[in-house]
N, C-alpha and C positions, 0 to 999 in steps of 0.2 A: 504494500500500500504506500502510495506516495504521500510524503509529508507536505502539507500546504504551508505557504508562507503566512506570517501573521496578518497581513492586510487581507489576503483572500479569506482566511478564517473569520476575521472580523466582519467582512462584507457578507459572508454566508450567514453570520448571526444577525446582521442587519436585515437581510432578506427574510429571515424567519420572523423577525419582529414586524416587518412591513406587510408580509403576507397575512393580513388580518383575517381573511376567510379560509386560510389554509388550503387553497386549491392548487398550490405549487407554482403560482405565478404572482408577480406584483403588477398591479394596474394603478392607474390614477385613482380609482376608487379606494384602493387600499391606503394610498397617501392621504386622501380626504378623511378617511376614518381616523388617522392619527391626528389630523388637525381637529376633528370633532372631539377627540379624546381630550386634547388641550382645552378646548372651549368648555367642555363639561367639567373637567377637573378644576379649572380655574374660574368657573362660573362666569364666563365671558360670552356675550352674544356672538353668534357666528358673524354678525356684521360689525363687530368691534374692530377698530383699526389694528389692534395687536394680533387678532386672529386673522384678519385679512392679510397682514404682512407675512404671517407664518404660511398661510396658504399660497401666497405669491412666491415665497422662497421655495416651498416644496414644488410648486408648479414649474418654476424655472429649472430646478434640478431635474425634475421628471422629463421635461423637454430635452435637457442636455443628455440624459441617459438614452432617450429614444433616438436622438441624433447619432448616437454611437452604435445603434443596433440596426438590424435589417429594416429597410424602408417599409412602411405600412404596419409596423408592429404597434400594438396597443397594450400588450402585456409582455412581461419579461420572465423567462424561467430563471432559476437560480444561476445557472452558468452564464446566461445572457446578462443578467443583472450585475454579476461580479465583473464580467468583461467590460460592460459599459462604464461602470465606475472606474475600473482600472484605466480606461481610455479617455475619461472625461476631461483631463487636463486641469485638474484642481491645483496643480503646481505651476500653471502657466496662465493661458488666456482665460480660463474659466475659474480662476481662484475666487472671483467675486461671488460665485454661487455659494461657496461655503461661508463667505463673509456675510452675505444676505441672510443665510440660515442662522448664523450666530447672532446677528442683530435681532432677528425676529424672536428667537428663543430667549435671548437676554431680556427683551422687552416684556415678555410674559413672566419670566422669573422675577424681575425687578418690580415686585408688587407695590412697593412704597414710592417708586419713581425717583429714587436718589442716585441713579446711574451706577449702582453697584449691587452685587448680590451678597447679602449677609449670610451668615451661617444658618439663621432661622429661615430665610427665604430658600436656601439650598436644601435644608432639611424638609421643608414643605414640598419641594420639587421631588426629592427622593421618595417621600411618602406617596406622592401622586403616581409614581411609577411602581410603587409597592416594594421599594428597597428598604431593607432593615436600617433603622436609625443607628445601629451599632457601626455600620460601614461609613456613616457620614463623615466623621473626622478624618479618616484616611483618604477618602475620595476628595474631600474639600482641600486637604493639604496638597494633594497632587495637582489640583487645578489652580490653586492660588500660587502662581509662579513667582510673584513679586513679594509674597509673604506679608501683605498688608491687611490680612484677615478678611478680605473680600474677594469675590470673583468678578473680574471685569469682562466687558464684551470682547476685548482683545484676547483674554485668556480662554474664553469659550471658542473663539475662532481658531486659536492655536491648537486647542484640544481637538477640534473637528478636523483640522488639517492633519494632525498626527494620526488620528484614527484612519483617515483615508489614504495616507501617503507613506507612513513610516513603518518599516519592518522591525521595530525595536521591541515591542511588547504586545502580546496578544490582548492584554487587558488594559490598554491605554484608556485613561479615564474619559476621553472624548466620547466614547460610546454611550456614556450616561445621558448625553444630550440627544441621543437617537433612540432611546428606550432599551439600550443594552446595558445590563448590569451583572 
């Protein structure tokens, strides 16, 4: 059996999270269900600017993935999903896709609007995803790169880039912003 690199393994885990109806494919509908989960979990109207920004970020990423696959595809198998992510150019011309996603996720997590994610806001986010609060301090510490006791939008963006691009660690903390824990 071939050992897969950490990025591929993380992307397979992401596929499993996004395949919300467990049909073996990811579609735009699956992505919409993730956005709906945020809206429900944070008690935000689907028409709120924060949820609309998240939907727009997911939509742009979805279109970017489809652009990397066979023309006419409306759904991606696990292998197609991984290949599309690997080809998406997140370290080049499409780096903005991850920045937009980081900005949208940050806006939702920053519930008090002070332009930083506190430990309490992050703990609420982990609870939203069903992650044990015992893991909170360790994950928070890995994400708080400047050690200022807050998570910034920049730190979320760096974590998302690491998740998608770096072969350093299977459990890079950026996955937490994609529902992987």
